[in-house]
C-alpha positions in Angstrom: 41.5 -46.7 30.8 38.2 -44.6 30.9 35.5 -46.5 32.6 32.7 -45.1 31.0 30.2 -47.7 32.1 30.4 -46.5 35.9 31.0 -42.8 35.0 29.1 -39.7 35.8 29.5 -37.5 32.6 28.1 -33.6 32.8 26.7 -32.7 29.6 27.4 -28.7 28.6 25.5 -26.6 26.2 27.6 -24.0 26.3 25.3 -21.2 25.0 23.2 -21.7 27.9 25.9 -22.5 30.8 28.3 -19.7 32.6 28.6 -16.5 31.1 32.3 -14.7 31.9 32.3 -11.9 30.3 28.8 -11.0 31.0 27.7 -10.7 27.2 24.7 -12.5 28.1 26.3 -15.9 26.1 27.9 -18.6 27.8 31.4 -19.7 27.1 34.3 -21.9 27.2 36.1 -19.7 30.3 32.7 -19.6 32.3 33.1 -23.7 31.7 36.6 -23.3 33.7 35.1 -20.9 36.1 32.5 -23.8 37.0 34.6 -26.9 36.7 35.2 -27.0 40.7 31.6 -27.2 41.0 31.3 -29.7 38.3 33.6 -31.9 40.0 32.3 -31.3 43.3 29.3 -33.4 42.0 31.6 -36.4 41.6 31.5 -35.9 37.7 34.2 -37.7 35.9 33.7 -36.0 32.0 32.3 -33.5 30.5 30.5 -33.5 27.4 30.7 -30.5 25.3 27.9 -30.1 22.8 29.4 -28.3 19.7 31.8 -25.2 19.9 33.0 -25.0 16.6 32.5 -22.0 14.4 28.7 -21.8 13.0 26.4 -19.5 11.8 23.7 -21.1 13.9 22.9 -19.3 17.1 21.2 -22.0 18.7 22.6 -25.2 17.7 25.8 -25.0 16.2 25.9 -28.6 14.4 26.1 -27.0 10.6 29.9 -26.1 11.2 32.0 -23.8 8.9 35.4 -24.8 10.3 35.7 -27.5 12.4 39.3 -26.2 13.7 38.4 -22.8 14.8 36.0 -22.2 17.9 32.9 -20.0 17.8 33.9 -16.8 19.0 31.4 -16.0 21.3 32.3 -19.0 23.3 36.0 -18.1 23.3 39.2 -19.3 21.3 41.2 -22.5 20.6 43.8 -21.0 23.4 40.8 -21.2 25.7 39.6 -24.6 25.0 43.5 -25.6 25.5 43.5 -23.9 28.9 39.6 -26.1 29.6 41.1 -29.2 28.7 44.5 -29.0 30.5 42.7 -27.6 33.8 40.3 -30.5 33.7 42.8 -32.9 33.3 44.6 -31.6 36.3 41.4 -32.4 38.1 41.1 -35.8 36.6 38.2 -35.0 34.9 38.0 -36.2 30.9 36.9 -34.0 27.9 34.4 -35.2 25.4 33.7 -33.2 22.6 30.4 -33.5 20.5 31.8 -34.0 16.8 29.0 -33.7 13.9 31.0 -35.0 11.0 27.7 -36.6 9.2 27.2 -33.2 7.4 28.9 -29.5 7.5 27.4 -26.4 6.8 27.1 -24.2 3.7 29.0 -21.6 5.0 32.2 -24.0 5.4 34.8 -23.3 2.7 34.7 -26.9 1.7 31.6 -26.9 0.4 32.1 -23.3 -0.9 35.0 -25.1 -2.8 32.8 -27.8 -3.9 30.6 -25.4 -5.5 33.3 -23.7 -7.4 34.8 -26.8 -8.7 31.5 -27.5 -10.3 31.0 -24.5 -11.5 34.4 -24.3 -13.3 33.9 -28.0 -14.5 37.1 -28.5 -12.8 36.8 -32.4 -12.0 40.4 -32.6 -10.7 39.8 -30.4 -7.9 39.9 -32.3 -4.6 36.6 -30.5 -3.9 34.8 -31.6 -6.8 33.5 -34.8 -5.2 33.9 -33.7 -1.4 29.9 -34.1 -1.0 27.5 -36.4 -2.5 26.0 -34.9 -5.7 23.7 -35.4 -8.3 22.7 -33.1 -11.5 18.8 -32.2 -11.7 16.9 -34.9 -14.1 19.1 -37.6 -12.4 17.0 -40.3 -10.5 17.5 -39.7 -6.7 18.1 -42.7 -4.4 15.2 -43.9 -2.3 15.1 -42.2 0.7 17.9 -39.8 0.3 17.2 -36.1 0.1 18.9 -33.5 -2.1 18.8 -29.4 -2.7 20.0 -27.4 -5.1 22.8 -25.0 -5.3 21.9 -21.6 -5.9 22.4 -20.7 -9.6 23.8 -24.1 -10.5 23.2 -27.1 -12.1 23.7 -29.3 -9.1 22.2 -31.1 -6.4 23.8 -32.0 -3.1 22.8 -34.5 -0.7 20.8 -32.7 2.7 19.0 -35.0 4.4 18.9 -33.3 7.6 18.7 -29.5 6.0 19.4 -27.7 2.9 21.8 -25.8 5.3 23.7 -29.0 5.9 25.1 -30.6 3.0 27.0 -34.4 3.2 30.5 -35.4 2.4 30.9 -38.5 0.4 32.4 -40.7 3.0 33.1 -43.0 -0.2 36.4 -40.3 -1.3 39.4 -40.8 0.3 40.3 -37.6 0.7 37.0 -36.8 2.5 38.1 -39.5 5.1 41.4 -38.1 5.6 40.5 -34.7 6.0 37.8 -36.1 8.9 40.3 -38.0 10.6 42.4 -34.8 10.8 39.9 -32.8 12.6 39.6 -35.6 14.9 43.4 -35.9 15.4 43.8 -32.3 15.5 41.7 -32.4 18.9 43.2 -35.5 20.1 46.7 -34.2 20.1 44.9 -30.9 22.0 44.5 -34.1 24.6 40.6 -34.5 23.9 39.8 -37.6 25.5 37.0 -38.5 23.2 33.8 -37.8 21.3 30.6 -38.1 21.1 29.5 -38.8 17.0 26.1 -37.4 16.0 24.1 -39.0 13.6 26.4 -41.7 13.4 24.2 -44.2 11.7 23.5 -41.7 8.5 27.2 -41.4 7.2 25.5 -44.0 4.5 22.0 -42.9 4.4 19.8 -46.3 4.7 22.8 -48.4 4.9 23.6 -49.1 8.4 26.3 -51.7 7.3 28.6 -49.4 5.1 28.3 -46.9 7.9 29.4 -49.4 11.0 32.3 -49.9 8.7 33.1 -46.5 8.3 33.4 -46.0 12.2 35.1 -49.2 12.8 37.6 -47.5 10.1 37.4 -43.9 11.8 37.7 -45.0 15.2 40.4 -47.6 14.5 42.9 -44.8 12.9 42.1 -42.5 16.3 43.0 -45.6 18.4 46.7 -45.7 16.6 47.3 -42.2 18.4 45.5 -42.5 21.2 44.4 -46.2 22.3 42.1 -45.2 24.9 40.3 -42.8 23.1 36.3 -42.9 24.3 33.6 -42.6 21.5 29.8 -42.7 21.8 27.5 -42.7 18.3 24.1 -41.4 18.6 22.2 -44.2 17.1 18.2 -43.8 17.9 17.2 -47.1 16.4 16.1 -50.8 17.3 18.5 -53.2 19.0 19.2 -55.1 15.7 20.3 -51.8 14.3 22.3 -50.9 17.5 24.0 -54.1 17.4 25.7 -53.5 14.1 27.7 -50.5 15.8 28.3 -51.8 19.5 31.6 -53.7 18.4 32.8 -50.6 17.3 31.7 -47.8 19.6 29.4 -47.8 22.5 25.9 -46.2 21.4 24.0 -43.1 22.6 20.1 -44.5 23.1 18.2 -43.8 25.9 16.3 -46.9 25.6 19.5 -48.6 26.6 19.5 -46.8 29.7 19.2 -48.9 33.0 18.1 -47.0 36.1 18.2 -48.4 39.5 15.2 -48.0 41.9 
C-alpha cells in the first residue's frame, strides 16, 4: 500500500523538464534520464502533468486522444519504459487524468457533432456530451457553446475548447473507465483527477457519487490504486469527497516548523 500521507511526490511538467532529444521541449525520455536525480531527493512518486495527445502547447488539458501520447513528449512505449524503470527504483507513477472535459479535437466530440448533424439518435455518441438546442433554458450556473453551423449547444464551463461529457450516460462512464484501466494495465500506480467537483456542475453530491463508482471500479482491478482529486472549496464540500479519495487542496497542507 502506498503510504501517501508520508510520501514525497515530485511533480513533473513534462514540457519544461529535461529535453532528451534537443528539440527545445521536455519529454518522457528526459524524465527517465533524470530519474536517478529524482530518486536521490528521496522522492517516493512522480506525478506527471498531462502527457496525452492535445493541440494545446502549454497545458494539455483539452485532450484529443486519451490513449495516445503527445508526440512532442514521446510514445506510449516511452511511457511504458518510464513506468518499468520507476518500479525498478521503487518509485510510483501518478498520471494527471482530466476527464471532466475533453478537447474539441477529440474523435468522440467529432462523432457527437456528426451524430447530431445526421439526426442519428441511435448513434452511441449522440448523447456523449451534455447538450441543448438554442432556445432551451440553460441550467443556472452552467455554460454552453454552439457547435459551428449547427443548431446545437454543448456544455463548456471551462472553455469552448473543452466540451463536457454527460456522465449520466453509461456509455460515457464505460469509455472513461476503460481509459483508466488502460493505464493501470500498463502499471500506473494512481491518478490525480482534475476539476473533480465539476463532473456534475454545481452538484457535489452527484460528483462525489460518481468518483465513488469510478474509483471503486478501478480498485476491482488494482485494490491499492492511489487517487487524489482537485477539489478547491471549503471544508464542508471537501468532506463529501474524502470518504472516496484524498483531495488536492493546498489549504489542507500542514507545514511543520
